[in-house]
TORMAR-136330 format. One line per field, with one value per residue (C-alpha): residue number from 0; residue in three letters; x, y, z. Coordinates in nm, 4 decimals, padded with zeros to 6 digits. Layout:
num	NUM,...
residuo	ala,...
x	X,...
y	Y,...
z	Z,...
% end
This chain:
num	0,1,2,3,4,5,6,7,8,9,10,11,12,13,14,15,16,17,18,19,20,21,22,23,24,25,26,27,28,29,30,31,32,33,34,35,36,37,38,39,40,41,42,43,44,45,46,47,48,49,50,51,52,53,54,55,56,57,58,59,60,61,62,63,64,65,66,67,68,69,70,71,72,73,74,75,76,77,78,79,80,81,82,83,84,85,86,87,88,89,90,91,92,93,94,95,96,97,98,99,100,101,102,103,104,105,106,107,108,109,110,111,112,113,114,115,116,117,118,119,120,121,122,123,124,125,126,127,128,129,130,131,132,133,134,135,136,137,138,139,140,141,142,143,144,145,146,147,148,149,150,151,152,153,154,155,156,157,158,159,160,161,162,163,164,165,166,167,168,169,170,171,172,173,174,175,176,177,178,179,180,181,182,183,184,185,186,187,188,189,190,191,192,193,194,195,196,197,198,199,200,201,202,203,204,205,206,207,208,209,210,211,212,213,214,215,216,217,218,219,220,221,222,223,224,225,226,227,228,229,230,231,232,233,234,235,236,237,238,239,240,241,242,243,244,245,246,247,248,249,250,251,252,253,254,255,256,257,258,259,260,261,262,263,264,265,266,267,268,269,270,271,272,273,274,275,276,277,278,279,280,281,282,283,284,285,286,287,288,289,290,291,292,293,294,295,296,297,298,299,300,301,302,303,304,305,306,307,308,309,310,311,312,313,314
residuo	unk,unk,unk,unk,unk,unk,unk,unk,unk,unk,unk,unk,unk,unk,unk,unk,unk,unk,unk,unk,unk,unk,unk,unk,unk,unk,unk,unk,unk,unk,unk,unk,unk,unk,unk,unk,unk,unk,unk,unk,unk,unk,unk,unk,unk,unk,unk,unk,unk,unk,unk,unk,unk,unk,unk,unk,unk,unk,unk,unk,unk,unk,unk,unk,unk,unk,unk,unk,unk,unk,unk,unk,unk,unk,unk,unk,unk,unk,unk,unk,unk,unk,unk,unk,unk,unk,unk,unk,unk,unk,unk,unk,unk,unk,unk,unk,unk,unk,unk,unk,unk,unk,unk,unk,unk,unk,unk,unk,unk,unk,unk,unk,unk,unk,unk,unk,unk,unk,unk,unk,unk,unk,unk,unk,unk,unk,unk,unk,unk,unk,unk,unk,unk,unk,unk,unk,unk,unk,unk,unk,unk,unk,unk,unk,unk,unk,unk,unk,unk,unk,unk,unk,unk,unk,unk,unk,unk,unk,unk,unk,unk,unk,unk,unk,unk,unk,unk,unk,unk,unk,unk,unk,unk,unk,unk,unk,unk,unk,unk,unk,unk,unk,unk,unk,unk,unk,unk,unk,unk,unk,unk,unk,unk,unk,unk,unk,unk,unk,unk,unk,unk,unk,unk,unk,unk,unk,unk,unk,unk,unk,unk,unk,unk,unk,unk,unk,unk,unk,unk,unk,unk,unk,unk,unk,unk,unk,unk,unk,unk,unk,unk,unk,unk,unk,unk,unk,unk,unk,unk,unk,unk,unk,unk,unk,unk,unk,unk,unk,unk,unk,unk,unk,unk,unk,unk,unk,unk,unk,unk,unk,unk,unk,unk,unk,unk,unk,unk,unk,unk,unk,unk,unk,unk,unk,unk,unk,unk,unk,unk,unk,unk,unk,unk,unk,unk,unk,unk,unk,unk,unk,unk,unk,unk,unk,unk,unk,unk,unk,unk,unk,unk,unk,unk,unk,unk,unk,unk,unk,unk,unk,unk,unk,unk,unk,unk
x	-06.4653,-06.3007,-06.2745,-05.9729,-05.9221,-05.5940,-05.2390,-04.9101,-04.7141,-04.3251,-04.2106,-03.8286,-03.9069,-03.7968,-03.7925,-03.6135,-03.5664,-03.2620,-03.1869,-03.1591,-02.9523,-02.7276,-02.7017,-02.5847,-02.3707,-02.1550,-02.1682,-02.0681,-01.7564,-01.6556,-01.6787,-01.5732,-01.3211,-01.1878,-01.3038,-01.3377,-01.6367,-01.5565,-01.9483,-02.0360,-01.7059,-01.7697,-01.4925,-01.4508,-01.1547,-00.8802,-00.5146,-00.3954,-00.0690,00.0469,-00.2863,-00.3005,-00.4791,-00.2486,-00.4790,-00.8363,-00.9265,-01.2246,-01.4325,-01.2152,-00.9070,-00.6647,-00.6121,-00.2868,-00.2911,00.0045,00.1783,-00.0202,-00.3839,-00.6831,-01.0102,-01.3523,-01.6480,-01.9488,-02.1755,-02.4786,-02.6741,-02.4037,-02.1453,-02.1361,-02.0949,-01.7948,-01.6276,-01.7071,-01.4618,-01.1922,-01.3364,-01.4748,-01.8661,-02.0686,-02.4131,-02.6442,-02.8984,-03.1161,-03.5056,-03.6477,-03.8550,-04.1083,-04.1980,-04.4408,-04.3167,-04.5147,-04.4002,-04.6079,-04.4215,-04.6341,-04.7769,-04.7592,-05.0906,-05.2617,-05.6505,-05.8986,-06.1091,-06.3814,-06.1814,-06.1424,-05.8251,-05.4925,-05.5267,-05.3655,-05.1505,-05.2510,-05.6150,-05.5056,-05.1588,-05.0527,-04.7049,-04.5708,-04.6518,-04.6026,-04.8482,-04.9076,-05.1499,-05.0997,-04.8051,-04.8458,-04.5846,-04.6925,-04.4950,-04.4125,-04.0718,-03.9804,-03.6820,-03.4832,-03.3746,-02.9885,-02.9980,-03.2049,-03.2835,-03.7123,-03.9041,-03.9185,-04.1762,-04.3116,-04.5309,-04.4247,-04.6026,-04.4114,-04.4923,-04.3100,-04.0716,-03.9998,-03.7222,-03.5955,-03.1868,-03.0617,-03.3249,-03.4199,-03.6669,-04.0774,-04.2844,-04.5941,-04.8123,-04.6877,-04.6777,-05.0486,-05.1367,-04.9285,-05.0891,-05.4638,-05.4018,-05.2124,-05.5422,-05.7793,-05.5666,-05.5684,-05.8366,-05.8016,-05.4866,-05.5840,-05.8623,-05.6334,-05.3960,-05.0916,-05.1042,-05.0624,-04.7540,-04.7636,-04.7198,-04.5562,-04.3135,-04.2181,-03.8299,-03.7368,-03.4201,-03.2832,-03.2358,-02.8808,-03.0225,-02.7777,-02.7942,-02.8507,-03.0054,-02.7253,-02.4950,-02.1884,-01.8303,-01.5039,-01.1733,-01.1556,-00.8331,-00.9681,-01.0065,-00.6741,-00.7608,-00.6008,-00.6103,-01.0042,-01.2949,-01.6468,-01.9436,-02.2863,-02.6197,-02.8611,-03.2064,-03.4142,-03.2476,-02.9236,-02.8693,-03.1153,-02.7814,-02.5308,-02.3834,-02.3652,-02.1876,-01.9717,-01.9058,-01.8146,-01.6001,-01.3729,-01.3537,-01.2556,-00.9998,-00.8657,-00.6951,-00.4706,-00.3917,-00.3417,-00.0576,00.0802,00.0532,-00.1645,-00.3980,-00.4288,-00.4639,-00.7599,-00.9290,-00.8801,-01.0825,-01.3550,-01.3851,-01.3603,-01.6544,-01.8919,-02.2264,-02.2626,-02.0020,-01.8514,-01.8030,-02.1387,-02.1084,-01.7500,-01.7432,-01.5328,-01.7213,-01.9566,-01.7702,-01.5695,-01.2806,-01.4593,-01.2949,-01.4791,-01.8515,-01.7989,-01.6320,-01.9451,-02.1760,-02.0128,-02.0613,-02.4187,-02.4678,-02.6614,-02.5954,-02.8064,-02.9311,-03.2260,-03.2242,-03.1492,-03.0088,-02.7705,-02.9068,-02.6706,-02.9569,-02.7906,-03.0112
y	01.9714,01.6350,01.3165,01.2799,00.8754,00.9071,01.1069,01.0295,01.2795,01.2576,01.5865,01.5194,01.4319,01.6947,01.7287,01.9657,02.0394,01.8180,02.0576,02.3466,02.1559,02.0852,02.4307,02.5200,02.2735,02.3471,02.7520,02.6820,02.4638,02.6837,02.9668,02.8149,02.5317,02.6692,02.3646,02.3531,02.2157,02.1352,02.1118,01.8896,01.7272,01.3339,01.0679,00.8098,00.6268,00.5588,00.4986,00.2135,00.0991,-00.1054,-00.1146,00.2846,00.5492,00.7942,00.9329,00.9884,01.0766,01.3204,01.4715,01.7790,01.6074,01.4378,01.4746,01.3162,01.2477,01.3305,01.0908,01.0888,01.1984,00.9714,00.9761,00.9645,00.8881,00.9849,00.9728,00.8518,00.6613,00.6973,00.5224,00.1677,00.3461,00.5376,00.2623,00.0055,00.2054,00.0463,-00.3065,-00.2560,-00.3835,-00.1632,-00.3126,-00.0481,00.0625,00.4053,00.3687,00.7048,00.9147,01.1865,01.5321,01.7584,02.1312,02.3760,02.7289,02.8835,03.2276,03.5838,03.6620,03.3364,03.2034,03.4425,03.4468,03.1324,03.0245,03.2783,03.5861,03.6026,03.6883,03.5685,03.2469,03.2935,03.0096,02.9260,02.8574,02.5202,02.4467,02.4305,02.7083,02.3381,01.9918,01.6684,01.4428,01.0997,00.9030,00.5913,00.6283,00.9712,01.2087,01.5975,01.8569,02.2065,02.3562,02.7491,02.9118,03.2515,03.3076,03.3218,03.6066,03.8611,03.7130,03.7157,03.4623,03.1286,02.8487,02.5562,02.2706,01.9341,01.6283,01.3079,00.9248,00.6203,00.5087,00.2812,00.1181,00.2155,00.2789,00.5745,00.7938,01.0576,01.1901,01.1490,00.9084,01.1250,00.8774,00.8867,01.2476,01.2804,01.0738,01.2457,01.6106,01.4366,01.3135,01.6360,01.7922,01.5527,01.6821,02.0723,02.1543,02.5350,02.5405,02.2782,02.5654,02.8009,02.5491,02.5786,02.1951,02.2246,02.2065,02.5672,02.6516,02.3428,02.1068,01.8001,01.6769,01.3370,01.2084,00.8758,00.7169,00.4728,00.1809,-00.0700,-00.4787,-00.5072,-00.1565,-00.0610,00.2233,00.1628,00.3147,00.2441,00.2085,-00.0478,-00.1651,-00.5166,-00.4188,-00.2600,00.0500,00.1238,00.5407,00.5106,00.5312,00.4778,00.6619,00.5793,00.5408,00.4063,00.4407,00.6769,00.7952,00.9043,01.2599,01.2121,01.0596,01.2148,01.4428,01.0943,00.9111,01.2061,01.2150,00.8315,00.8502,01.1541,00.9245,00.6441,00.8646,01.0527,00.7261,00.6867,00.9956,01.2824,01.4307,01.3618,01.0282,01.2315,01.3560,00.9500,00.8624,01.1008,00.9801,00.6434,00.7586,00.8595,00.5346,00.3144,00.5268,00.5150,00.4170,00.0970,-00.1199,00.0573,-00.2737,-00.3128,-00.0251,-00.1211,-00.2797,-00.6002,-00.8639,-00.6121,-00.4085,-00.6627,-00.6718,-00.8147,-00.6698,-00.9731,-00.8561,-00.5005,-00.5452,-00.7655,-00.4911,-00.2231,-00.4291,-00.4903,-00.1114,00.1241,00.5168,00.7774,01.1164,01.2362,01.6529,01.7844,01.4382,01.1574,00.8125,00.4996,00.1862,-00.2004,-00.3987
z	07.2173,07.0878,07.3608,07.5476,07.5495,07.7394,07.8294,07.9080,08.1280,08.1018,08.3099,08.2220,07.8850,07.5636,07.1679,06.9430,06.5794,06.4792,06.1828,06.4015,06.6509,06.3817,06.2844,06.5775,06.6815,06.3794,06.4071,06.7705,06.6350,06.4164,06.6388,06.9679,06.8582,06.5309,06.3420,05.9447,05.7367,05.4048,05.2669,04.9452,04.9629,04.9629,05.0296,04.7000,04.8820,05.1332,05.1809,05.4449,05.4736,05.7505,05.9629,05.9738,05.7362,05.5813,05.3698,05.1958,04.8262,04.8334,04.5662,04.6232,04.6177,04.8769,05.2020,05.3705,05.7167,05.9382,06.2241,06.5078,06.3214,06.3667,06.1611,06.3011,06.0847,06.2315,05.9113,06.0463,05.7532,05.5360,05.7675,05.6208,05.2567,05.3559,05.5195,05.2206,05.0542,05.2904,05.2429,05.6387,05.6692,05.8999,06.0141,05.9699,05.7211,05.6992,05.7781,05.5906,05.8293,05.7409,05.8375,05.7486,05.8400,05.8913,05.9472,06.1984,06.2565,06.3154,06.0636,05.8400,05.8602,05.6093,05.5734,05.5660,05.2567,05.4436,05.4593,05.8263,06.0033,06.0565,06.2948,06.6273,06.6908,07.0488,06.9286,06.8009,06.8016,07.1872,07.2427,07.3862,07.3912,07.2251,07.0581,06.9860,06.8053,06.6372,06.4172,06.4008,06.5815,06.6600,06.8036,06.7801,06.8471,06.8920,06.8804,06.8332,06.5007,06.4816,06.2184,06.3293,06.6619,06.6231,06.7408,06.4996,06.5648,06.3422,06.3955,06.2668,06.1259,06.1460,06.1245,06.0746,05.8158,05.5443,05.4007,05.0893,05.0543,05.0725,04.9105,05.0467,04.7917,04.9739,04.8379,04.6924,04.8898,05.1955,05.1888,05.0600,05.3268,05.6207,05.5419,05.5428,05.8753,06.0187,05.8572,06.0419,06.3787,06.2490,06.0966,06.1580,05.9765,05.7160,05.6163,05.5782,05.3652,05.5957,05.5502,05.1756,04.9391,04.9193,05.2630,05.4666,05.3208,05.3165,05.4369,05.4951,05.7417,05.7307,06.0848,06.0656,06.2600,06.3200,06.3508,06.7091,06.7436,06.9577,06.9091,06.7363,06.8670,06.9039,06.7243,06.3978,06.5242,06.4118,06.0332,06.0307,06.0596,06.4069,06.3768,06.2646,06.5239,06.4147,06.5725,06.4368,06.5524,06.6950,06.4818,06.5388,06.9050,06.6890,06.7358,07.0851,07.1943,06.9793,07.2789,07.4947,07.2455,07.1198,07.5046,07.5077,07.1905,07.3455,07.6410,07.4722,07.2510,07.4788,07.6772,07.4042,07.2718,07.5111,07.4958,07.9182,08.1204,08.3834,08.1051,08.0217,08.3127,08.4206,08.0818,08.2332,08.5233,08.3612,08.1707,08.4545,08.6443,08.3520,08.4626,08.1905,08.0006,07.7240,07.5543,07.4438,07.2470,07.0772,06.7615,06.8233,06.6036,06.5138,06.2270,05.9960,05.7690,05.4826,05.1339,04.8939,05.0434,04.9871,04.6346,04.5627,04.6911,04.5171,04.2238,04.3057,04.3838,04.1006,04.1024,03.9326,03.9951,04.1224,04.1594,04.4429,04.5678,04.5508,04.5570,04.6155,04.6518,04.6660,04.4230
% end
């Protein structure tokens, strides 16, 4: 048996798969709210007149805004790149995180090199729980597959991150090191090749870190875009705080845009009853109109293609 050096129990703590969360949220928005998502569509320019955004230029064509329409930029690490096209500087830079994802669905484990039968997941990987060892984070997440309703389970081994611009491709040396650490923690999985490239995969995600580590949420009125709101960051807590950040932004917008005075007053009451100072997360003094800086940043950028990903990295 392995020696246990110590443990920290947090009964109210939770963990989840942010990709599954995002997929579920998108399905709910489409089904319940009738929201339309335009995938593989990039913002290429802004049309701004008299302090308001009148339209957007995209890779799929122009989008015209009607009177009273509002734009929310909530693009995580890509938020500064999008708003830079409007001459607006957002102090966010991505930290690339790594995950080795090992499927643990029934029957996936195959046989080990000695020809033994399929590994029972519970023999080595706990049904629930979270492991932190030095800079390594390990958890198992489970769900019912939304397509066929069958149980779906996976082990995720992750580590810290690296500053590498907006490059989402994994670095081979970091990937190899992460697989070795996973094999050291889970030798039974490793003996069956489940941590190798043929069965597991490495995914990278960009964590939007703001300069002060605090969520940025609010209107860009000081930047000459009074009908544009931003909601991005902070860092690795971004998606964990996404629901709360979205709720805060909804209150901020409701104070101005709900159709009746009574509804706006109700939103104002919610705003005043918040258990924190929402101004802390505001854009004033943090997001700046800086067209010259943004123009220089554009000129100092190189854009190139890597199979399966678009990279834009400032030199």
